[in-house]
N, C-alpha and C positions, 0 to 999 in steps of 0.2 A: 552858123556851125551847122555841119553836116552829120548827122546822127549815124553812129555804126549801126548796121542791121544785124540782126540773128534771125534764124529761122525758127517757126513754129508750124505746128500743122493744127488748123481748124478741126473741130471735131466734124464727123459726118453723123446723121445729117446736118446740113449747113441750118444756121440759125438767121432766118432772112427778117428783115424790118420791112414793112410796108407803109408807106405815107403817101397820103395824096390830099391835096389842098381841095377844097368845094367843087371848083370847077373842073378837076381832073380826076373826080371820083369814079366817074362813068368810065373813062379810060382804063382807071386802074382795075374796075370790076371785069370789064372786057378782057384785059390782058391776064387777070387771075383765071377767068372762065377758060380761056385758050390755053393756059399753061397749067391747068388744075392738076393733070397727071404727075407733072414734074414738081409742082409746088406741094403737093399731098405727101412727098417723101422727105420733107423738111419740116423743121419747125419754124412757125410764123409767128412774128410778134408784129402789132400794127397800133397807131394810135387810135383812140377810142371810136370815133364815128366810122373810119375808115374799115375798122376791124369787125366792128358789129355788121357792116354793110356786106363785107366779105363771108363772114359766117351766115348771115341770114339768106344770102342770094346763093352760095356755093356750097355750104354744109362743111367747109372745111374748118377744122378749127384753128383758132386765132388766138394767141395769148394778148389780150387787149391792155393798154395801157390807157391814160388820159386822154382825152382830146387834145389835139395840138396846142390850141390857144391856151387850154387850161394845164400845160407843161408835159404833155405827152411828147413833143419834140424833144424835150430836155432829158425825158426819162429813157427815150431811145439813145440819146447821146452819151448818158451816164452808162447804159448797158454797152455800149461800144468801147467806151474807156474802160470798163471792166472786163473787157474780152469776151463779152456774151453776146455779141453779134457778129456775124462773118461778112454780111451782105445786106445793103441798103438800097431799096428801091423806093424811090421819092418822086413822084410826080407832082412837081411844085409849078405853080402858075406865075410864071414871070411878068405878066401883064395885070395883075391884079395886087394891090397893094395888100399886105396882111399885117393884122393888128400885133402879130407875135413875130414879125420880121427878125428881130434879134435872136430869137431862138432858132428860126429856120437857118440863119447864117452860123450860128453856133454849133448845130447840128452838121451841116455839111463840112464845117471846119474841123470838127472832132472826127469825121469819118476820114478826112486826108491825114490829118495827125496819126492816126492809128492804122492808116494803109487799108481801109477797107474798101472793096469794090461798091462804086457807086453808080446807080443808074438814075438818071433825072428825067428821062422822058421814054416814050414808047420805043423808039428805035435802039436806045442804049439798053433797055430792059430786055429787049428781044435777043440782043447780041450776048448779054451777060447770062441769061437763063438757058440759052442754047449752047453756050460754051461747054465743051466735055470738061472744062476745071470744076464745073458747079457740083459734079457728082464724083470727083475723083480726089485722091489724097493730095491737093495742091499744098505746097509750102509757102505760106505767106510770109514776106519780108516784115518783121516787127521792128519798128525804130527802137533803138536802144536809148533811153532818154537819161541814162546814170548820169552822163558828162553833163548834161544839162541841170540836172537834179543837184550835183555838185559844185556848179560854178560859184565863183565868188561873187558875193552880192555887197551893193554898197551900203 
């Protein structure tokens, strides 16, 4: 089934979620420092440990949720599904097993379901944050799942 799309306008400033696995926290901190001027114009959300690190090291206010393994990834996913997150920057570690791997997969899945821009590494984060669309009235295509919700069930 291919959902019909309808257009919505995300609010400016953008609501950006920042998540980083332990082995990627230093990369996230360096990236936030480098992009502090741009990120400071937006509302930031982060899982607990990442958010605390960013606030302590940069002074940028971050709305902190739980640590990832304690449900923070799921909280970010819930905010995406409720329309409260516009962008996800998630520096995940593909080489390190995570005890909360199902939560990680659920977060990435829900970001795709709701057509949220996602950056999973430094290069994609650089492309995303430097895009002129980050500060403009970009109209994101929002999937219309009404047909899915009305489908016949066994």
